[in-house]
VOSETOR-724103 format. One record per residue (C-alpha): x, z, y; residue in three letters. Coordinates in steps of 0.001 Angstrom, whole numbers, padded with zeros to 6 digits, always signed. Each point is the difference from the previous one (the first is absolute). Last residue first. Example, Ala and Ser with C-alpha at 12.3 -4.5 7.8 and 13.67 -1.06 7.14 Angstrom:
! VOSETOR-724103
+013670+007140-001060ser-001370+000660-003440ala
***
This chain:
! VOSETOR-724103
-082649-021747+077024unk-002790+001891-001671unk-000675+001142-003541unk-002461+002445-001587unk+000655+000186-003749unk-002852+001149-002236unk+001403+001955-002949unk+000556-001132-003566unk+003383+001681-000334unk+003085-002279+000020unk+001032-002957-002154unk-002939-002351+000531unk-000689+000808+003618unk+003620+000389+001097unk+000902-003238-001784unk-002913-001687+001772unk+001157+001209+003393unk+003612-000987-000621unk-001004-003442-001233unk-002142-000454+003089unk+002962+000976+002163unk+002290-002384-001878unk-002443-002824+000676unk-000049+000946+003655unk+003765+000321+000293unk+000625-002969+002274unk-002641+001319+002371unk+001892+003263+000262unk-000610+003017-002209unk-001458+003479+000175unk-003423+001493-000579unk-000387+003486+001435unk-001479+002866-001969unk-003183+001895-000777unk-000522+001162-003593unk-003465+001026-001173unk-001639+002588-002251unk+002982+002356-000093unk+000142+002526-002838unk+003183+001594+001436unk+002157-000606-003080unk-001396-003483-000513unk+000658-001048+003598unk+003469+001566-000301unk+000690-002212-002996unk-000992-003085+001967unk+002058+001053+003010unk+003123+000495-002133unk-000473-003354-001746unk-000492-001770+003315unk+003153+001641+001394unk+002081-001445-002825unk+001747+002648-002122unk+003535+001306+000653unk-001071+003627+000233unk-002574-001126+002573unk-000287+003341+001743unk-003430+000649+001531unk-000774+001614+003348unk-003716+000892-000054unk-001866+000541+003274unk-003440+001630+000228unk-002981-001215+001963unk-003633+000929+000570unk-001136-002788+002343unk-001703+000848+003292unk+001400-002719+002222unk+002550+002413+001442unk+001035+000771-003573unk+000719-003669-000656unk+002408-000227+002939unk+001627+003319-000881unk+000599-001192-003575unk+001426-003273+001329unk+002489+001910+002164unk+000941+002604-002620unk+000765-002484-002772unk+003764+000341+000217unk+001096+002934+002219unk+002699-001168+002425unk-001780-003320+000395unk-000948-002418-002768unk+001249-003127+001733unk+002405-000250+002934unk+000442+003739+000470unk+001356+000594-003457unk-000835+002211-002985unk+000326-001933-003230unk-002895-000343-002391unk+000668-000378-003744unk-003606-000981-000772unk-002569+001042+002594unk-003521+001031-001005unk-002811+000809+002433unk-002648+001899-001946unk-003537-000162+001330unk-002554+002479-001320unk-003762+000394+000368unk-000308-003547+001260unk-002211-000703+003017unk+002855-000599+002451unk+002036-002046-002451unk-002694-002548-000688unk-000735-000649+003683unk+003718-000161+000727unk+000627-002674-002621unk+000760-002705+002578unk+002293+002378+001917unk+001771+001155-003135unk+000542-003585-001191unk+001269-001031+003445unk+002543+002822-000003unk+001148-000938-003503unk+000538-003590+001131unk+001833+001143+003144unk+002564+001927-002024unk+000156+003805+000079unk+000407+000236-003803unk-003358+001390-001119unk-001923-000502-003255unk-003318+001704+000693unk-001725+001699-002941unk-003725+000599+000350unk-002203+002715-001472unk-003775+000175+000519unk-000563-003742+000293unk-003087-001082+001973unk+000498-003792-000045unk-000211+000100-003776unk+001580-001905-002860unk+000122+001260-003557unk+002825-002089-001439unk-000338-001534-003472unk+001196-003456+000988unk+001791+000081+003336unk-001638+000479+003418unk+002193-001346+002800unk-001237+001034+003434unk+001313-002339+002686unk+000631+000825+003645unk-000371-002286+003021unk+002593-001087+002576unk-000591-003540-001282unk+003479-001548+000043unk+000732+000770-003648unk-002171+002235-002186unk-003104-002165-000493unk+001999-003185-000588unk+002350+001777-002409unk-002895+001273-002093unk-001794-003370+000134unk+003082-002122-000715unk+001147+002146-002960unk-003395+000591-001662unk-001646-003419+000175unk+001898-002037-002582unk+001262+002787-002268unk-003397+001709-000099unk+000721+003449-001442unk+000172+001611+003427unk-003241-001732+000975unk-001857+001533-002934unk+001727+003351+000446unk-001467+000544+003484unk+001352-000677+003477unk-002174+001542+002723unk+000712-001161+003544unk-000495+002428+002880unk-001139-000062+003620unk-001027-003637-000253unk+000286-002952+002391unk+003739-000490-000531unk-000603+000010-003760unk-001959-003268+000123unk+002718-001831+001918unk+002679+001312-002355unk-001934-000977-003132unk-000355-003579+001255unk+003686-000057+000989unk+001095+001216-003423unk-002180-002506-001835unk+001159-002968+002103unk+002604-001344-002448unk-002574+000113-002786unk-002295-002293+002053unk-003317+001586+000786unk-003501+000325-001357unk-001077+003177+001785unk-003294+001764-000649unk-002082+002533+001931unk-001893+003169-000820unk-001385+002440+002558unk-000744+003674-000366unk-001892+003034+001271unk-000424+002759-002544unk-002546+001588-002324unk+000751-001782-003242unk-002311-002289-002004unk+000486-002774+002537unk+003724+000201-000743unk-000324-001342-003556unk-002335-002823+001011unk+002387-000935+002797unk+002862-000012-002511unk-001901-002323-002347unk-000925-002326+002876unk+003646-000275+001092unk+001153-000635-003551unk-002568-002778-000372unk+001079-001614+003264unk+003662+000184-000946unk-000647-001466-003427unk-002012-002845+001566unk+002904-000751+002336unk+002323-000071-002993unk-002303-002381-001902unk-000098-002424+002914unk+003787+000133+000282unk+000312-000647-003721unk-002154-003113+000417unk+002375-001115+002738unk+002887+000558-002401unk-001714-001998-002723unk-000635-002836+002455unk+003681+000005+000978unk+000994-000152-003665unk-002261-002999-000437unk+001737-001656+002948unk+003386+000828-001493unk-000980-001606-003303unk-001375-003054+001770unk+003216-000392+002007unk+002084+000540-003120unk-001695-002918-001670unk+000114-002213+003131unk+003762+000323+000608unk+002496+002894+000143unk-000343+001169+003581unk-003449+000057+001613unk+000091-000903+003710unk-003059+001667+001458unk-002053-002283+002310unk+000575+000832+003678unk+000237-003629+001096unk+003792+000102+000346unk+000840+001564-003316unk-000675+003628-000802unk+002256+002527-001726unk-001652+002098-002693unk-001683+003359+000100unk-000290+002608-002731unk-002556+002773+000267unk+001227+003580-000462unk-002380+002237-001918unk-001734+002248+002478unk+000920+003649+000624unk-003081+002192-000450unk-000696+002937+002290unk-003009+002308+000118unk+000045+002097+003165unk-002008+003193+000049unk-000660+001772+003289unk-001192+003587-000424unk-001410+001951+002945unk+000967+003672-000024unk-002217+003046-000524unk+002860+002224-001147unk-000773+000529-003682unk-002095-003187-000292unk+003038-002005+001089unk+002075+001565-002777unk-002638-000839-002612unk-000252-003569+001271unk+003780-000432-000216unk+000038+001211-003602unk-002995-002136-000958unk+001629-003054+001578unk+003247+000577-001880unk-001784+000506-003320unk-002301-003026+000250unk+002302-002118-002150unk+002281-002703+001354unk-000754-003700-000561unk-000854-000965+003569unk+002793+002224+001249unk-000450+003178+002009unk+000833+001237+003480unk-001582+003220+001259unk-000037+000769+003709unk-001219+003230+001595unk-001551+000454+003444unk-000862+003483+001274unk+003114+001889-001098unk+000680+002648+002656unk-001662+002917-001825unk
***
């Protein structure tokens, strides 16, 4: 199995569920687990300074004292946040010590604007990032972390929704294929999973035969590629009947008893929030299956 270094990102106030899921997957394949606990700080106000560097407090002495007290409260909050991060880190280390795997735990106290970049830098040094339901339900951390791990990293993400039984040794996998580069990258990154699966079904929705995309026989090229790597592949050509492709793929995953869906993640930088919304809608509206994404 190609996954030797796995990243799990969690919030300081998230439950242990995401970490337990990632740890279980790492134990399956003998991978090292890196856990990053992130807490965005409360923004501290700053005021313009006069010539000698002393803050210029607008509104007179009374307001100046009130603002100074507010600054002290914010600094006290910072101290409390750092303590929360340290406690969360120690709790996770205690949890992981009871499991038979290699791990490291680190914390990030970063500006909300920098969350995506922090996640991106961490994901670049991992073979796979695990996104669990706790992070998905975190409105502050979820969107920037998921988008940060997917965009500009060249690394895949495994989204594990609530209620899903995740494994890195799936028996049946459904590949959503459309000949685009994102789908190709997803297949390549998931190659280790696909080659050990008992059954891989490559599904194309309303494919059109052409020599610039799907070829004269849609699905044949990618099926041959996977077969050469030892995967047991079949190709399913699915009519949409006017339904969205995601809906057709989701139903086909149910019909074929798939344990994981592999597909490309689409969207430009300007559509990152829309991408996250699309992923979460898929997760909450579609079958509770792990979703392997790459871009």
